[in-house]
TITOR-651227 format. One line per field, with one value per residue (C-alpha): residue number from 1; residue in three letters; x, y, z. Coordinates in Angstrom, 2 decimals. Each point is the difference from the previous one (the first is absolute). Example, Ala and Ser with C-alpha at 12.3 -4.5 7.8 and 13.67 -1.06 7.14 Angstrom:
<atoms>
seq = c(1,2) $
type = c(ALA,SER) $
X = c(12.30,1.37) $
Y = c(-4.50,3.44) $
Z = c(7.80,-0.66) $
</atoms>
This chain:
<atoms>
seq = c(1,2,3,4,5,6,7,8,9,10,11,12,13,14,15,16,17,18,19,20,21,22,23,24,25,26,27,28,29,30,31,32,33,34,35,36,37,38,39,40,41,42,43,44,45,46,47,48,49,50,51,52,53,54,55,56,57,58,59,60,61,62,63,64,65,66,67,68,69,70,71,72,73,74,75,76,77,78,79,80,81,82,83,84,85,86,87,88,89,90,91,92,93,94,95,96,97,98,99,100,101,102,103,104,105,106,107,108,109,110,111,112,113,114,115,116,117,118,119,120,121,122,123,124,125,126,127,128,129,130,131,132,133,134,135,136,137,138,139,140,141,142,143,144,145,146,147,148,149,150,151,152,153,154,155,156,157,158,159,160,161,162,163,164,165,166,167,168,169,170,171,172,173,174,175,176,177,178,179,180,181,182,183,184,185,186,187,188,189,190,191,192,193,194,195,196,197,198,199,200,201,202,203,204,205,206,207,208,209,210,211,212,213,214,215,216,217,218,219,220,221,222,223,224,225,226,227,228,229,230,231,232,233,234,235,236,237,238,239,240,241,242,243,244,245,246,247,248,249,250,251,252,253,254,255,256,257,258,259,260,261,262,263,264,265,266,267,268,269,270,271,272,273,274,275,276,277,278,279,280,281,282,283,284,285,286,287,288,289,290,291,292,293,294,295,296,297,298,299,300,301,302,303,304,305,306,307,308,309,310,311,312,313,314,315,316,317,318,319,320,321,322,323,324,325,326,327,328,329,330,331,332,333,334,335,336,337,338,339,340,341,342,343,344,345,346,347,348,349,350,351,352,353,354,355,356,357,358,359,360,361,362,363,364,365,366,367,368,369,370,371,372,373,374,375,376,377,378,379,380,381,382,383,384,385,386,387,388,389,390,391,392,393,394,395,396,397,398,399,400,401,402,403,404,405,406,407,408,409,410,411,412,413,414,415,416,417,418,419,420,421,422,423,424,425,426,427,428,429,430,431,432,433,434,435,436,437,438,439,440,441,442,443,444,445,446,447,448,449,450,451,452,453,454,455,456,457,458,459,460,461,462,463) $
type = c(MET,LYS,ARG,PHE,VAL,THR,ILE,LEU,PHE,ALA,THR,LEU,ALA,LEU,THR,GLY,LEU,LEU,CYS,VAL,THR,ALA,SER,ALA,ALA,SER,PHE,ASP,GLY,ALA,ALA,GLU,GLU,LEU,ALA,ALA,ILE,GLY,MET,LEU,LYS,GLY,GLY,ALA,ASN,GLY,PHE,ASP,LEU,ASP,LYS,VAL,PRO,THR,ARG,ALA,GLN,ALA,ALA,ILE,MET,LEU,VAL,ARG,LEU,PHE,GLY,ALA,GLU,PRO,GLU,ALA,GLN,GLY,ALA,TYR,GLY,SER,GLY,ARG,ILE,THR,CYS,PRO,PHE,THR,ASP,VAL,ASN,GLU,THR,ALA,ALA,PRO,TYR,VAL,ALA,TRP,LEU,ALA,ASP,GLU,GLY,LEU,ALA,ASN,GLY,THR,SER,GLU,THR,VAL,PHE,GLY,ALA,ALA,GLU,PRO,CYS,THR,ALA,LYS,ALA,TYR,THR,ILE,PHE,LEU,LEU,ARG,ALA,LEU,GLY,TYR,GLU,ASP,GLY,GLU,ASP,PHE,THR,PRO,GLY,THR,ALA,GLN,ALA,PHE,ALA,ALA,GLY,LEU,GLY,ILE,VAL,ASP,THR,SER,ALA,VAL,THR,GLY,THR,PHE,LEU,ARG,ASP,ASP,LEU,ALA,ALA,LEU,THR,TYR,GLN,ALA,LEU,GLY,THR,ASP,LEU,LYS,ASP,GLY,SER,THR,TYR,LEU,LEU,ASP,SER,LEU,ILE,ALA,LEU,GLY,ASP,ILE,LYS,GLY,ASN,ASP,ALA,TYR,PRO,ILE,VAL,GLU,LYS,ILE,GLU,ASN,MET,ARG,ALA,LEU,ASN,ALA,ALA,SER,GLU,ALA,LEU,ASN,LYS,GLY,LEU,ALA,MET,ASP,PHE,ASP,MET,ASP,ALA,ALA,VAL,THR,VAL,SER,SER,GLY,ASP,MET,VAL,GLN,GLN,THR,GLU,VAL,ALA,VAL,GLU,GLY,ASP,LEU,ARG,MET,ILE,LEU,ASP,GLN,SER,PRO,LYS,MET,SER,ALA,ASN,VAL,LYS,VAL,THR,ALA,GLY,GLY,GLU,SER,GLU,SER,LEU,SER,MET,TRP,MET,ARG,GLY,ASP,TRP,LEU,TYR,VAL,GLN,SER,GLY,GLY,THR,SER,VAL,LYS,MET,ALA,ILE,PRO,ASP,LEU,MET,ASP,ALA,LEU,ARG,GLU,ALA,LEU,GLU,ALA,GLY,ALA,GLY,THR,ASN,THR,GLY,ALA,GLY,VAL,LEU,PRO,PHE,LEU,GLU,SER,VAL,THR,ALA,LYS,THR,SER,GLY,LYS,ASP,THR,VAL,TYR,THR,VAL,GLU,LEU,ASN,GLY,ALA,LEU,VAL,ASN,MET,VAL,ASN,SER,LEU,MET,ALA,GLU,SER,LEU,GLU,GLU,ALA,GLY,LEU,SER,ALA,GLU,ALA,ALA,GLY,GLU,LEU,GLU,PHE,HIS,GLY,PHE,THR,ILE,CYS,TYR,THR,VAL,SER,GLY,ASP,ALA,LEU,LYS,SER,ILE,SER,ALA,ASP,ALA,ALA,LEU,SER,MET,ASP,MET,GLU,LEU,PRO,THR,GLU,ALA,GLY,ASP,THR,VAL,LYS,GLY,THR,ALA,GLY,ILE,ALA,LEU,GLU,MET,GLN,MET,ASP,ILE,THR,ALA,SER,GLY,ASP,LYS,VAL,SER,ILE,ARG,PHE,PRO,ASP,PHE,SER,GLY,PHE,GLU,ASP,VAL,ILE,GLY,ALA,ALA,ASP,GLY,PRO,THR,GLY,ILE,PHE,ALA,ALA) $
X = c(321.37,1.22,3.05,0.18,-0.95,2.60,3.10,-1.38,0.08,3.46,1.67,-1.52,1.46,3.38,0.07,-0.89,-3.24,-1.93,0.82,-3.10,-0.35,-2.98,-1.92,-3.43,-2.78,-3.68,-2.75,-2.70,-1.66,0.82,-1.64,-3.04,-0.76,0.78,-2.34,-2.33,-0.06,-0.20,3.95,0.70,-2.28,1.15,-1.52,-0.28,2.87,0.22,1.94,3.04,2.45,2.87,-0.39,2.17,-2.35,-0.70,0.33,-4.16,-0.50,2.21,-2.37,-2.78,1.50,1.21,-3.53,-1.17,2.55,-0.76,-3.95,-0.94,-1.26,-3.71,1.43,2.21,-2.91,-2.34,2.25,0.89,-3.73,-1.24,2.79,1.74,3.22,1.16,3.03,2.95,1.66,-1.19,1.45,-2.47,-3.29,-3.35,0.29,3.40,-1.08,-1.69,2.56,2.87,-1.70,-0.53,3.61,0.94,-2.15,0.89,3.79,0.28,1.23,1.88,0.14,3.33,-0.92,-2.22,-2.38,0.66,-0.63,1.86,-3.00,0.93,3.81,0.98,-0.49,3.65,0.38,1.68,-2.92,-2.62,1.68,-0.12,-3.86,0.06,1.93,-2.39,-3.39,1.51,0.44,3.48,1.22,3.10,2.95,-1.48,0.30,1.53,1.39,-0.19,3.54,-0.97,-3.39,0.51,2.06,-1.95,-2.98,1.60,0.71,-3.61,-0.38,-1.11,2.31,0.32,-0.71,1.48,3.59,1.63,-1.40,0.07,-3.22,-3.07,-3.33,-3.22,0.61,2.27,-2.17,-2.60,2.41,1.05,-3.66,-0.91,3.33,-1.28,-3.15,1.58,2.40,-0.74,-0.69,2.45,-1.77,-0.23,-3.52,-0.90,0.96,-0.77,-3.05,-1.30,-0.17,-1.99,-2.47,-0.62,-0.62,-2.05,1.42,0.54,-2.90,1.42,-1.47,1.90,3.00,-0.09,2.17,2.83,-0.56,0.07,3.33,1.27,-1.44,1.27,3.37,0.30,-0.73,2.27,2.59,-0.42,0.61,2.90,1.51,2.56,1.26,1.50,2.77,0.39,-0.62,0.32,-2.00,0.10,-0.70,-0.58,-1.16,-0.97,0.24,-1.13,1.34,-1.25,1.13,-2.09,0.67,-2.39,0.37,2.96,-0.64,2.80,-0.73,2.21,-0.80,2.24,-0.35,1.37,0.36,1.52,0.01,0.24,1.19,-0.09,0.59,-1.01,-0.18,3.46,2.56,-1.81,1.62,-1.02,0.79,-1.64,0.50,-1.67,-0.01,-1.42,-0.80,-0.51,-0.03,1.19,2.89,0.20,2.22,0.27,0.85,0.67,0.25,0.58,-0.38,2.16,1.08,0.59,1.06,-2.14,1.84,-0.83,0.71,-1.17,1.92,3.62,0.10,-0.35,0.26,-1.00,-0.97,-0.08,-3.44,0.31,-1.65,-3.27,-0.10,0.44,-3.74,-1.28,0.43,-1.35,-3.31,-0.54,0.43,-2.80,-2.34,0.54,-3.49,-1.55,-2.91,-3.12,1.16,-0.96,2.90,-1.35,-3.54,-0.23,1.60,-2.76,-3.43,-1.26,0.63,-2.10,0.01,-1.63,0.44,0.95,-0.18,2.55,1.31,-1.01,1.46,0.21,0.21,1.31,-0.68,2.43,-1.98,1.69,2.33,2.46,0.01,0.39,3.54,1.24,-0.74,1.52,3.01,0.69,-0.35,2.82,1.94,0.35,0.52,2.96,1.18,-0.50,-3.15,-3.49,-2.51,-2.08,2.22,-1.45,-3.56,-1.91,-0.75,-3.57,-0.80,-2.80,0.07,1.96,-1.38,1.75,-1.24,1.16,-1.25,0.14,-0.25,-1.03,1.73,2.95,0.63,0.34,0.60,0.21,-0.90,-0.51,-1.40,1.02,-0.70,1.36,1.00,2.00,-0.11,3.38,2.38,2.05,3.53,0.58,3.52,-0.68,0.43,-3.79,-2.81,-3.56,-2.55,-0.68,-1.03,1.28,-1.89,0.47,-2.10,1.61,-1.38,2.47,-1.14,2.19,-0.47,1.29,1.50,0.85,-0.23,1.08,2.78,-0.29,2.15,3.77,2.52,3.32,2.53,2.78,3.64,0.75,3.52,0.26,-1.88,1.12,-0.37,-1.40,0.55,3.72,1.64,3.30,2.14,-2.16,-1.38,-2.25,-2.45,-2.20,1.70,3.47,1.84) $
Y = c(-56.90,-3.72,0.79,2.85,-2.65,-2.32,2.40,1.37,-3.22,-1.07,3.31,-0.35,-3.89,1.71,2.17,-2.59,1.66,-2.94,-3.64,-2.28,-2.78,-1.28,-2.40,-1.94,1.32,-1.15,1.38,-0.86,3.53,-0.69,-3.10,1.30,2.27,-2.34,-2.13,2.93,-0.41,-3.37,-0.23,-2.27,-2.34,-2.17,-2.74,-1.73,1.65,3.31,0.98,-2.48,2.82,-1.85,-3.03,-0.10,0.36,-2.71,0.37,-0.99,3.39,1.91,-1.18,1.14,3.84,-0.15,-0.51,2.49,2.52,-0.21,0.30,-2.65,-2.21,-0.10,-1.12,-2.73,-1.39,0.34,-1.47,-3.01,-0.60,-0.04,-2.21,2.27,-0.30,-2.86,-0.56,-1.79,-0.74,-3.37,1.57,3.36,-0.20,0.77,3.33,1.27,-2.12,3.52,2.16,-2.49,-0.88,3.67,0.57,-2.83,0.93,3.49,-1.29,2.00,-2.81,-3.61,-2.83,-2.16,-2.41,-0.20,-1.84,1.52,3.25,-0.20,1.50,-0.98,1.49,3.30,2.97,2.26,3.45,0.01,-2.00,2.56,2.89,-1.45,-0.61,3.65,1.44,-2.01,1.29,3.51,-0.96,-0.13,-3.51,-2.35,0.02,3.55,2.00,-2.21,-3.93,-2.17,1.40,3.63,0.03,0.78,3.39,0.82,0.17,1.87,2.66,-0.08,0.57,-3.45,-1.08,-3.61,0.15,-3.49,0.95,-0.11,-3.11,-2.22,-1.36,0.99,0.26,0.43,3.21,1.44,-1.23,1.99,2.86,-0.59,-0.05,3.63,1.25,-1.27,1.77,3.30,-0.42,1.35,-2.39,-0.42,2.03,2.99,0.05,-0.25,-1.95,-3.82,0.54,2.84,-2.29,-2.42,1.97,1.14,-3.67,-0.10,-3.06,2.25,2.70,2.98,0.76,-2.99,0.82,3.56,0.14,-1.52,2.49,3.23,-1.37,-0.71,3.49,1.99,-1.46,0.71,3.60,0.07,-1.77,2.64,3.28,-1.29,-0.48,2.49,-1.75,-2.57,2.54,2.08,0.74,2.41,0.40,1.16,-2.33,-0.36,-2.82,-0.47,-2.90,-1.20,-3.16,-1.81,-2.81,-1.30,-3.19,-0.27,3.51,0.98,2.49,1.49,2.77,0.88,2.69,0.63,2.65,-0.10,2.91,0.85,-0.07,-2.63,0.50,-2.66,-0.11,-3.66,0.49,-0.59,-1.69,0.70,2.90,1.05,2.39,0.25,1.88,-1.21,0.86,-2.49,1.33,-2.68,0.77,3.72,-1.03,0.36,-1.25,1.64,-2.32,0.87,-2.49,-0.50,-2.41,0.16,-2.36,-3.27,1.69,1.16,3.26,0.54,2.87,0.32,2.43,0.34,-3.51,-0.68,-3.20,-1.96,-3.74,-1.42,-1.30,-1.35,-3.37,1.61,2.59,-2.34,-1.99,3.49,1.32,-4.32,1.22,3.15,-1.06,-2.61,2.02,2.66,0.52,-1.82,2.53,-2.35,-0.49,-3.59,-1.49,1.75,-0.72,-2.65,1.69,2.71,-0.01,3.22,2.38,3.26,3.39,3.23,3.61,2.59,3.28,0.05,-3.77,-3.46,-1.99,-3.76,-1.33,-3.75,-2.38,-3.01,-3.54,-3.21,-0.90,2.33,-1.11,-3.61,0.81,2.07,-2.66,-2.53,2.48,0.51,-4.02,-0.76,2.91,-1.59,-3.52,1.49,1.56,-3.43,1.02,-1.24,1.64,-0.47,2.74,2.65,-0.58,1.23,3.36,1.20,3.19,2.06,2.24,0.94,2.91,1.91,2.93,1.23,3.79,0.81,3.49,0.09,-2.70,-0.43,-1.61,2.85,-1.74,-2.95,-0.55,-3.49,-1.10,-3.42,-1.36,-3.70,-1.98,-3.26,-2.21,-1.03,-1.66,2.52,-1.04,0.66,0.81,-3.33,-1.70,-1.18,1.80,1.76,0.43,3.48,2.00,2.24,2.71,2.63,2.70,1.85,2.83,1.23,2.93,0.03,3.44,-0.11,2.76,-0.74,-3.07,-0.95,1.86,2.73,-2.01,0.75,-1.41,2.32,-2.55,1.29,-0.82,-4.03,0.71,-0.77,-2.49,-2.90,-3.42,-1.82,-3.39,0.41,1.43,-1.81,3.57,1.11,-0.44,-3.05,2.03,-2.47,-3.08,1.05,-2.84) $
Z = c(213.89,0.18,-1.28,2.99,2.48,-0.94,0.16,3.11,1.51,-1.75,1.53,3.84,-0.17,-1.17,2.79,2.38,1.27,-1.84,-0.15,-1.10,-2.80,-1.58,1.46,0.27,1.15,0.57,-2.67,1.85,-1.10,-3.59,0.35,1.34,-3.03,-2.71,1.82,-0.42,-3.77,0.07,-1.21,3.21,1.72,3.41,0.89,3.36,1.77,-1.52,-2.74,1.07,-0.61,1.82,-2.72,-2.90,-3.53,-2.22,-3.80,0.09,2.10,-2.10,-3.18,1.74,0.95,-3.55,-1.91,2.61,-1.03,-3.64,0.94,-1.68,3.14,-1.67,-3.01,0.75,2.63,-2.82,-2.84,2.38,1.21,-3.67,-1.10,-2.63,1.92,1.80,2.50,-1.73,3.41,2.54,3.13,0.16,2.04,-0.66,1.77,-2.06,-2.99,-2.10,0.91,-0.97,-3.05,-1.52,0.83,-1.91,-3.31,0.17,0.42,3.10,1.96,-0.59,2.20,1.21,-2.62,-2.82,2.57,3.46,0.97,3.01,1.92,3.51,-0.21,1.58,-2.35,-0.01,0.42,-3.45,-1.69,1.59,-1.10,-3.82,0.80,0.71,-2.60,-2.31,1.53,-0.65,-3.59,-0.42,-1.71,0.19,-2.02,-1.52,3.76,1.91,0.68,3.01,1.16,-0.16,0.93,3.52,-0.53,-3.08,2.72,2.04,-2.36,0.09,3.86,0.35,3.02,1.09,3.79,0.55,-1.23,3.36,1.50,-3.46,0.93,-2.24,1.87,-0.04,1.97,-3.34,-2.12,0.77,0.54,-3.36,-1.60,2.10,-1.62,-3.45,0.19,0.35,-3.02,-3.31,-3.26,-2.52,-2.85,3.20,-0.53,4.16,2.68,0.40,2.75,-2.13,-2.93,1.69,1.37,-3.24,-1.34,3.05,1.46,3.12,1.35,0.60,3.42,1.09,-1.28,1.22,2.85,-2.10,-2.92,2.31,1.12,-3.46,-1.55,3.04,-0.20,-4.06,0.76,2.63,-1.51,-2.93,2.11,1.12,-3.25,0.09,2.91,-2.21,-0.86,2.52,3.80,2.52,2.95,3.77,3.10,3.25,2.31,3.45,2.05,3.56,0.75,3.72,1.72,3.12,2.27,3.40,1.46,-2.33,-2.70,-2.71,-2.40,-2.49,-2.61,-3.04,-2.60,-3.75,-2.72,-2.87,-3.76,-2.98,-3.76,-2.02,-4.12,-1.32,-3.70,-0.50,2.29,3.36,2.28,3.20,2.78,3.55,2.94,3.22,3.52,2.56,4.02,2.56,3.71,-0.43,-2.18,-3.76,-2.77,-3.36,-3.05,-3.73,-2.75,-3.94,-2.14,-3.53,-2.44,2.33,2.61,3.16,2.43,3.49,2.02,3.88,2.24,-0.75,-2.06,-3.75,-1.43,-2.91,-1.33,-3.30,-0.64,-3.58,0.12,1.64,-2.11,-3.01,1.77,0.48,-3.96,-0.75,2.04,-1.62,-3.00,0.93,1.17,-3.00,-1.44,2.61,1.38,1.26,3.53,-0.32,2.00,3.21,-0.03,1.84,2.83,0.05,1.98,-1.91,-2.11,0.30,-2.05,1.41,-1.46,2.49,-1.91,-3.16,1.73,0.00,2.66,-0.33,3.18,-0.04,3.12,0.17,0.87,1.72,-2.36,0.78,3.64,-0.77,-2.09,3.11,1.89,-2.20,-0.33,3.47,0.38,-2.71,1.47,3.62,-1.46,-1.89,3.29,1.63,1.90,0.59,-1.53,2.90,1.71,-1.55,-0.80,-2.90,-0.96,0.01,-2.02,1.38,-3.00,-3.13,-1.97,-3.25,-1.20,-3.62,-1.22,-3.36,-1.04,-3.78,-1.83,2.19,3.41,3.03,3.13,1.98,3.50,1.88,3.54,1.22,3.60,0.91,3.16,0.94,2.98,0.67,2.65,1.70,1.33,3.68,2.39,1.38,-3.23,-0.62,-2.06,0.83,-2.22,-1.49,-2.90,-2.34,-1.76,-2.86,-1.07,-3.40,-1.83,-3.11,-2.65,-3.27,-2.07,-3.61,-1.15,-3.63,-2.37,-3.16,-2.04,2.29,2.79,0.59,1.99,1.07,1.54,2.03,-0.31,0.57,-0.14,3.70,0.49,1.75,-1.50,2.73,-2.04,-0.62,-3.35,-0.44,0.16,2.81,3.44,1.35,1.98,1.92,-1.25,1.33,2.51) $
</atoms>
């Protein structure tokens, strides 16, 4: 399913229907659930998620991920182990001492641990890989640690901002809990519960997410090779300001076919209806080319760089089927039997809202506009339902409602405050998957190169 989502979003980006990049998000929900199992502890100011984590704080988290907190405190309290570093306070000393004794962490020198220094995303990723049973030099190197972790489904949420915060530490930790151990026996959180270091009742909300996501991903496994589906979407957009209320209804329907296990291929037919008018669009992706046909216009565009990035993403995701990377964005994942089907209901949490707001702020800033002009997006609900029949994904439906306060320009040149809202319903029915998916391509010989070929027209870039 991870590969399916990757190729789908990349395809939408190629066609201009979706244009986003990764960004920072706030993972308050993940922090609270980590606190409920004793993994993360706050202070007088809460969890301080906007602060940079120190190496000492990361060391404490690592010991807990090993399920060794009682052992470390007992060994240090009895004097069996001592802390070899002079800059570690008494709170962190048992943890750092245990890590040093086990050969799992080094100092910045023989006598200095660098306890107050910032912990980097790379360093914390290495800590997580060790907790999962992977070994430096054998499975990864400092230079490959983050890419190796991404292949396991552990994604660095600070990759864009470049500033690794306690917020990101919480998100990475949460992902690691749902990631398989190196020996494949189980996932990290389950192993900690088995050790008795974490109570199963306390961990139930996280366990439920992990188990249901794994079942859902297993049912979606065939989509990693191929997908064919029919889809329709209805959206109602409302803009209001004072006594003025304007509503627009948009309907999108069509079909999508994708082959993913070789060189990615795609075909789609889309019909968009808005304001009583409709427009149809067909597109295909093959090799390093995207072909688009609408009305009497047939064009093509070369996309080799994007296709190379897409292939790399698919290769990186191969074999990763835990869904760990999306866990910090999920409020809940529940399962309910309905006849012979199982319906998985996924509720998204505030982390996604904060990510979208961050994206909008970045986009406005790049455009030279003030982020305050658009205000902040507020989700009133975002639910996705996956229906599994037997052992295969049958359909996906989504409902979302959101609104945003904004400043609207007037003819007089000033602005008035208003609100924009959208209610969205989407239904996707899987008609084929895996090896059963095939694509029939038309004759592309008459498609005009919109970039411009040496012996052809220059299309949209003509003088």
